[in-house]
Backbone as XML, in Angstrom:
<?xml version="1.0"?>
<chain id="A" units="angstrom">
  <residue number="1" name="MET">
    <atom name="N" x="181.039" y="96.255" z="2.269"/>
    <atom name="CA" x="181.235" y="94.865" z="1.932"/>
    <atom name="C" x="181.676" y="94.118" z="3.187"/>
  </residue>
  <residue number="2" name="GLU">
    <atom name="N" x="181.007" y="93.037" z="3.457"/>
    <atom name="CA" x="181.282" y="92.258" z="4.664"/>
    <atom name="C" x="182.264" y="91.130" z="4.359"/>
  </residue>
  <residue number="3" name="VAL">
    <atom name="N" x="183.218" y="90.970" z="5.249"/>
    <atom name="CA" x="184.225" y="89.931" z="5.073"/>
    <atom name="C" x="183.788" y="88.704" z="5.863"/>
  </residue>
  <residue number="4" name="SER">
    <atom name="N" x="183.866" y="87.548" z="5.219"/>
    <atom name="CA" x="183.417" y="86.334" z="5.891"/>
    <atom name="C" x="184.459" y="85.844" z="6.882"/>
  </residue>
  <residue number="5" name="THR">
    <atom name="N" x="184.033" y="84.915" z="7.715"/>
    <atom name="CA" x="184.922" y="84.349" z="8.715"/>
    <atom name="C" x="186.052" y="83.575" z="8.053"/>
  </residue>
  <residue number="6" name="ILE">
    <atom name="N" x="185.788" y="82.913" z="6.972"/>
    <atom name="CA" x="186.813" y="82.143" z="6.265"/>
    <atom name="C" x="187.876" y="83.082" z="5.706"/>
  </residue>
  <residue number="7" name="MET">
    <atom name="N" x="187.472" y="84.206" z="5.164"/>
    <atom name="CA" x="188.431" y="85.161" z="4.632"/>
    <atom name="C" x="189.277" y="85.768" z="5.760"/>
  </residue>
  <residue number="8" name="GLN">
    <atom name="N" x="188.659" y="86.031" z="6.908"/>
    <atom name="CA" x="189.414" y="86.536" z="8.035"/>
    <atom name="C" x="190.441" y="85.516" z="8.507"/>
  </residue>
  <residue number="9" name="THR">
    <atom name="N" x="190.047" y="84.260" z="8.541"/>
    <atom name="CA" x="190.957" y="83.194" z="8.951"/>
    <atom name="C" x="192.111" y="83.069" z="7.977"/>
  </residue>
  <residue number="10" name="ILE">
    <atom name="N" x="191.827" y="83.135" z="6.688"/>
    <atom name="CA" x="192.877" y="83.043" z="5.676"/>
    <atom name="C" x="193.828" y="84.230" z="5.795"/>
  </residue>
  <residue number="11" name="MET">
    <atom name="N" x="193.280" y="85.427" z="6.017"/>
    <atom name="CA" x="194.133" y="86.599" z="6.158"/>
    <atom name="C" x="195.026" y="86.493" z="7.401"/>
  </residue>
  <residue number="12" name="ASN">
    <atom name="N" x="194.472" y="86.007" z="8.512"/>
    <atom name="CA" x="195.268" y="85.828" z="9.732"/>
    <atom name="C" x="196.370" y="84.797" z="9.514"/>
  </residue>
  <residue number="13" name="LEU">
    <atom name="N" x="196.065" y="83.720" z="8.793"/>
    <atom name="CA" x="197.078" y="82.721" z="8.490"/>
    <atom name="C" x="198.182" y="83.299" z="7.616"/>
  </residue>
  <residue number="14" name="LEU">
    <atom name="N" x="197.803" y="84.101" z="6.628"/>
    <atom name="CA" x="198.807" y="84.715" z="5.758"/>
    <atom name="C" x="199.687" y="85.718" z="6.502"/>
  </residue>
  <residue number="15" name="ILE">
    <atom name="N" x="199.095" y="86.464" z="7.415"/>
    <atom name="CA" x="199.859" y="87.397" z="8.230"/>
    <atom name="C" x="200.827" y="86.631" z="9.129"/>
  </residue>
  <residue number="16" name="GLY">
    <atom name="N" x="200.371" y="85.554" z="9.734"/>
    <atom name="CA" x="201.238" y="84.726" z="10.573"/>
    <atom name="C" x="202.368" y="84.108" z="9.769"/>
  </residue>
  <residue number="17" name="LEU">
    <atom name="N" x="202.059" y="83.660" z="8.559"/>
    <atom name="CA" x="203.089" y="83.101" z="7.690"/>
    <atom name="C" x="204.109" y="84.155" z="7.299"/>
  </residue>
  <residue number="18" name="GLY">
    <atom name="N" x="203.633" y="85.359" z="7.047"/>
    <atom name="CA" x="204.552" y="86.459" z="6.723"/>
    <atom name="C" x="205.492" y="86.757" z="7.880"/>
  </residue>
  <residue number="19" name="TYR">
    <atom name="N" x="204.942" y="86.813" z="9.109"/>
    <atom name="CA" x="205.785" y="87.020" z="10.280"/>
    <atom name="C" x="206.806" y="85.900" z="10.427"/>
  </residue>
  <residue number="20" name="ALA">
    <atom name="N" x="206.393" y="84.664" z="10.177"/>
    <atom name="CA" x="207.311" y="83.533" z="10.309"/>
    <atom name="C" x="208.448" y="83.628" z="9.296"/>
  </residue>
  <residue number="21" name="ILE">
    <atom name="N" x="208.135" y="84.016" z="8.082"/>
    <atom name="CA" x="209.159" y="84.130" z="7.038"/>
    <atom name="C" x="210.137" y="85.266" z="7.364"/>
  </residue>
  <residue number="22" name="VAL">
    <atom name="N" x="209.610" y="86.400" z="7.800"/>
    <atom name="CA" x="210.481" y="87.528" z="8.170"/>
    <atom name="C" x="211.363" y="87.136" z="9.355"/>
  </residue>
  <residue number="23" name="THR">
    <atom name="N" x="210.803" y="86.470" z="10.339"/>
    <atom name="CA" x="211.573" y="86.033" z="11.495"/>
    <atom name="C" x="212.681" y="85.070" z="11.088"/>
  </residue>
  <residue number="24" name="LEU">
    <atom name="N" x="212.361" y="84.147" z="10.212"/>
    <atom name="CA" x="213.363" y="83.193" z="9.739"/>
    <atom name="C" x="214.498" y="83.893" z="9.014"/>
  </residue>
  <residue number="25" name="LEU">
    <atom name="N" x="214.157" y="84.817" z="8.132"/>
    <atom name="CA" x="215.200" y="85.527" z="7.369"/>
    <atom name="C" x="216.088" y="86.375" z="8.266"/>
  </residue>
  <residue number="26" name="VAL">
    <atom name="N" x="215.489" y="87.093" z="9.187"/>
    <atom name="CA" x="216.276" y="87.938" z="10.082"/>
    <atom name="C" x="217.120" y="87.066" z="11.023"/>
  </residue>
  <residue number="27" name="SER">
    <atom name="N" x="216.588" y="85.956" z="11.475"/>
    <atom name="CA" x="217.335" y="85.068" z="12.364"/>
    <atom name="C" x="218.548" y="84.474" z="11.656"/>
  </residue>
  <residue number="28" name="VAL">
    <atom name="N" x="218.360" y="84.009" z="10.448"/>
    <atom name="CA" x="219.465" y="83.418" z="9.699"/>
    <atom name="C" x="220.499" y="84.478" z="9.371"/>
  </residue>
  <residue number="29" name="ALA">
    <atom name="N" x="220.067" y="85.681" z="9.022"/>
    <atom name="CA" x="221.016" y="86.754" z="8.737"/>
    <atom name="C" x="221.805" y="87.130" z="9.987"/>
  </residue>
  <residue number="30" name="THR">
    <atom name="N" x="221.150" y="87.166" z="11.124"/>
    <atom name="CA" x="221.835" y="87.475" z="12.375"/>
    <atom name="C" x="222.819" y="86.373" z="12.752"/>
  </residue>
  <residue number="31" name="LEU">
    <atom name="N" x="222.404" y="85.127" z="12.554"/>
    <atom name="CA" x="223.313" y="84.016" z="12.836"/>
    <atom name="C" x="224.511" y="84.062" z="11.905"/>
  </residue>
  <residue number="32" name="TYR">
    <atom name="N" x="224.309" y="84.421" z="10.656"/>
    <atom name="CA" x="225.417" y="84.560" z="9.697"/>
    <atom name="C" x="226.386" y="85.637" z="10.161"/>
  </residue>
  <residue number="33" name="MET">
    <atom name="N" x="225.847" y="86.786" z="10.594"/>
    <atom name="CA" x="226.702" y="87.871" z="11.056"/>
    <atom name="C" x="227.465" y="87.480" z="12.309"/>
  </residue>
  <residue number="34" name="LEU">
    <atom name="N" x="226.801" y="86.782" z="13.240"/>
    <atom name="CA" x="227.501" y="86.299" z="14.429"/>
    <atom name="C" x="228.614" y="85.353" z="14.062"/>
  </residue>
  <residue number="35" name="ASP">
    <atom name="N" x="228.344" y="84.479" z="13.108"/>
    <atom name="CA" x="229.311" y="83.458" z="12.699"/>
    <atom name="C" x="230.537" y="84.102" z="12.041"/>
  </residue>
  <residue number="36" name="HIS">
    <atom name="N" x="230.325" y="85.123" z="11.249"/>
    <atom name="CA" x="231.441" y="85.692" z="10.493"/>
    <atom name="C" x="232.128" y="86.878" z="11.161"/>
  </residue>
  <residue number="37" name="TYR">
    <atom name="N" x="231.472" y="87.543" z="12.094"/>
    <atom name="CA" x="232.082" y="88.709" z="12.712"/>
    <atom name="C" x="232.469" y="88.498" z="14.176"/>
  </residue>
  <residue number="38" name="VAL">
    <atom name="N" x="231.684" y="87.740" z="14.910"/>
    <atom name="CA" x="231.988" y="87.536" z="16.321"/>
    <atom name="C" x="232.898" y="86.323" z="16.507"/>
  </residue>
  <residue number="39" name="TYR">
    <atom name="N" x="232.557" y="85.224" z="15.841"/>
    <atom name="CA" x="233.338" y="83.981" z="15.971"/>
    <atom name="C" x="234.141" y="83.759" z="14.693"/>
  </residue>
  <residue number="40" name="LYS">
    <atom name="N" x="235.088" y="84.639" z="14.432"/>
    <atom name="CA" x="235.885" y="84.566" z="13.199"/>
    <atom name="C" x="236.774" y="83.322" z="13.166"/>
  </residue>
  <residue number="41" name="ASN">
    <atom name="N" x="237.338" y="82.952" z="14.286"/>
    <atom name="CA" x="238.328" y="81.881" z="14.312"/>
    <atom name="C" x="237.733" y="80.487" z="14.402"/>
  </residue>
  <residue number="42" name="ILE">
    <atom name="N" x="236.435" y="80.372" z="14.625"/>
    <atom name="CA" x="235.789" y="79.073" z="14.762"/>
    <atom name="C" x="234.916" y="78.828" z="13.536"/>
  </residue>
  <residue number="43" name="ASN">
    <atom name="N" x="235.194" y="77.730" z="12.843"/>
    <atom name="CA" x="234.354" y="77.345" z="11.709"/>
    <atom name="C" x="233.370" y="76.281" z="12.208"/>
  </residue>
  <residue number="44" name="PHE">
    <atom name="N" x="232.173" y="76.735" z="12.568"/>
    <atom name="CA" x="231.191" y="75.835" z="13.163"/>
    <atom name="C" x="230.781" y="74.732" z="12.206"/>
  </residue>
  <residue number="45" name="LEU">
    <atom name="N" x="230.644" y="75.017" z="10.936"/>
    <atom name="CA" x="230.205" y="73.998" z="9.994"/>
    <atom name="C" x="231.231" y="72.875" z="9.874"/>
  </residue>
  <residue number="46" name="GLU">
    <atom name="N" x="232.504" y="73.221" z="9.885"/>
    <atom name="CA" x="233.549" y="72.190" z="9.840"/>
    <atom name="C" x="233.548" y="71.373" z="11.130"/>
  </residue>
  <residue number="47" name="GLU">
    <atom name="N" x="233.369" y="72.045" z="12.245"/>
    <atom name="CA" x="233.321" y="71.331" z="13.521"/>
    <atom name="C" x="232.129" y="70.379" z="13.584"/>
  </residue>
  <residue number="48" name="ILE">
    <atom name="N" x="231.001" y="70.815" z="13.056"/>
    <atom name="CA" x="229.814" y="69.959" z="13.039"/>
    <atom name="C" x="230.046" y="68.760" z="12.124"/>
  </residue>
  <residue number="49" name="LYS">
    <atom name="N" x="230.693" y="68.993" z="10.974"/>
    <atom name="CA" x="230.998" y="67.880" z="10.058"/>
    <atom name="C" x="231.935" y="66.878" z="10.697"/>
  </residue>
  <residue number="50" name="LYS">
    <atom name="N" x="232.826" y="67.341" z="11.590"/>
    <atom name="CA" x="233.743" y="66.448" z="12.282"/>
    <atom name="C" x="233.042" y="65.656" z="13.390"/>
  </residue>
  <residue number="51" name="GLY">
    <atom name="N" x="231.828" y="66.043" z="13.717"/>
    <atom name="CA" x="231.073" y="65.337" z="14.746"/>
    <atom name="C" x="231.125" y="65.991" z="16.105"/>
  </residue>
  <residue number="52" name="ASN">
    <atom name="N" x="231.501" y="67.255" z="16.160"/>
    <atom name="CA" x="231.580" y="67.987" z="17.420"/>
    <atom name="C" x="230.175" y="68.363" z="17.868"/>
  </residue>
  <residue number="53" name="MET">
    <atom name="N" x="229.676" y="67.627" z="18.855"/>
    <atom name="CA" x="228.322" y="67.852" z="19.343"/>
    <atom name="C" x="228.171" y="69.192" z="20.042"/>
  </residue>
  <residue number="54" name="ALA">
    <atom name="N" x="229.212" y="69.639" z="20.722"/>
    <atom name="CA" x="229.151" y="70.922" z="21.427"/>
    <atom name="C" x="228.959" y="72.064" z="20.448"/>
  </residue>
  <residue number="55" name="ALA">
    <atom name="N" x="229.645" y="71.996" z="19.320"/>
    <atom name="CA" x="229.503" y="73.055" z="18.303"/>
    <atom name="C" x="228.105" y="73.052" z="17.717"/>
  </residue>
  <residue number="56" name="SER">
    <atom name="N" x="227.563" y="71.864" z="17.469"/>
    <atom name="CA" x="226.209" y="71.803" z="16.891"/>
    <atom name="C" x="225.154" y="72.277" z="17.881"/>
  </residue>
  <residue number="57" name="LEU">
    <atom name="N" x="225.311" y="71.924" z="19.156"/>
    <atom name="CA" x="224.369" y="72.394" z="20.171"/>
    <atom name="C" x="224.459" y="73.906" z="20.344"/>
  </residue>
  <residue number="58" name="PHE">
    <atom name="N" x="225.669" y="74.429" z="20.399"/>
    <atom name="CA" x="225.848" y="75.874" z="20.539"/>
    <atom name="C" x="225.238" y="76.609" z="19.364"/>
  </residue>
  <residue number="59" name="TYR">
    <atom name="N" x="225.498" y="76.116" z="18.162"/>
    <atom name="CA" x="224.989" y="76.752" z="16.951"/>
    <atom name="C" x="223.462" y="76.748" z="16.931"/>
  </residue>
  <residue number="60" name="SER">
    <atom name="N" x="222.853" y="75.634" z="17.310"/>
    <atom name="CA" x="221.393" y="75.549" z="17.291"/>
    <atom name="C" x="220.760" y="76.391" z="18.398"/>
  </residue>
  <residue number="61" name="VAL">
    <atom name="N" x="221.397" y="76.450" z="19.559"/>
    <atom name="CA" x="220.857" y="77.262" z="20.646"/>
    <atom name="C" x="220.952" y="78.747" z="20.307"/>
  </residue>
  <residue number="62" name="VAL">
    <atom name="N" x="222.045" y="79.153" z="19.689"/>
    <atom name="CA" x="222.171" y="80.559" z="19.268"/>
    <atom name="C" x="221.087" y="80.890" z="18.257"/>
  </residue>
  <residue number="63" name="LEU">
    <atom name="N" x="220.834" y="79.997" z="17.304"/>
    <atom name="CA" x="219.768" y="80.249" z="16.333"/>
    <atom name="C" x="218.421" y="80.333" z="17.006"/>
  </residue>
  <residue number="64" name="MET">
    <atom name="N" x="218.163" y="79.472" z="17.986"/>
    <atom name="CA" x="216.884" y="79.493" z="18.685"/>
    <atom name="C" x="216.710" y="80.811" z="19.451"/>
  </residue>
  <residue number="65" name="PHE">
    <atom name="N" x="217.746" y="81.263" z="20.169"/>
    <atom name="CA" x="217.631" y="82.511" z="20.923"/>
    <atom name="C" x="217.473" y="83.715" z="20.005"/>
  </residue>
  <residue number="66" name="VAL">
    <atom name="N" x="218.158" y="83.722" z="18.891"/>
    <atom name="CA" x="218.001" y="84.805" z="17.922"/>
    <atom name="C" x="216.570" y="84.816" z="17.386"/>
  </residue>
  <residue number="67" name="ALA">
    <atom name="N" x="216.026" y="83.640" z="17.097"/>
    <atom name="CA" x="214.644" y="83.568" z="16.606"/>
    <atom name="C" x="213.657" y="84.070" z="17.651"/>
  </residue>
  <residue number="68" name="VAL">
    <atom name="N" x="213.882" y="83.729" z="18.914"/>
    <atom name="CA" x="212.989" y="84.207" z="19.976"/>
    <atom name="C" x="213.052" y="85.719" z="20.104"/>
  </residue>
  <residue number="69" name="ILE">
    <atom name="N" x="214.255" y="86.269" z="20.070"/>
    <atom name="CA" x="214.413" y="87.712" z="20.190"/>
    <atom name="C" x="213.766" y="88.435" z="19.024"/>
  </residue>
  <residue number="70" name="VAL">
    <atom name="N" x="213.963" y="87.920" z="17.802"/>
    <atom name="CA" x="213.376" y="88.563" z="16.625"/>
    <atom name="C" x="211.850" y="88.444" z="16.672"/>
  </residue>
  <residue number="71" name="THR">
    <atom name="N" x="211.334" y="87.302" z="17.106"/>
    <atom name="CA" x="209.887" y="87.123" z="17.203"/>
    <atom name="C" x="209.275" y="88.117" z="18.198"/>
  </residue>
  <residue number="72" name="ILE">
    <atom name="N" x="209.918" y="88.283" z="19.326"/>
    <atom name="CA" x="209.421" y="89.257" z="20.318"/>
    <atom name="C" x="209.479" y="90.663" z="19.751"/>
  </residue>
  <residue number="73" name="ALA">
    <atom name="N" x="210.536" y="90.990" z="19.039"/>
    <atom name="CA" x="210.687" y="92.324" z="18.469"/>
    <atom name="C" x="209.633" y="92.606" z="17.406"/>
  </residue>
  <residue number="74" name="ILE">
    <atom name="N" x="209.305" y="91.598" z="16.601"/>
    <atom name="CA" x="208.318" y="91.785" z="15.549"/>
    <atom name="C" x="206.915" y="91.950" z="16.113"/>
  </residue>
  <residue number="75" name="ASN">
    <atom name="N" x="206.597" y="91.195" z="17.137"/>
    <atom name="CA" x="205.254" y="91.290" z="17.703"/>
    <atom name="C" x="205.162" y="92.537" z="18.523"/>
  </residue>
</chain>
């Protein structure tokens, strides 16, 4: 049975979506563990609510680096 080009494209898109979902879940879980085990004394969410730009930038950069590392590991 021959697979058409459209089916191959759909399968590649689904595989890419699966990788993206796995990367997102692992990244968020890693960020959660970093937040609760490494930075115990700093409540980043409260600091962000207070308007602390440094905390929000740090939090977003850590999430971005975790996502990059997980993406490289998955591929």
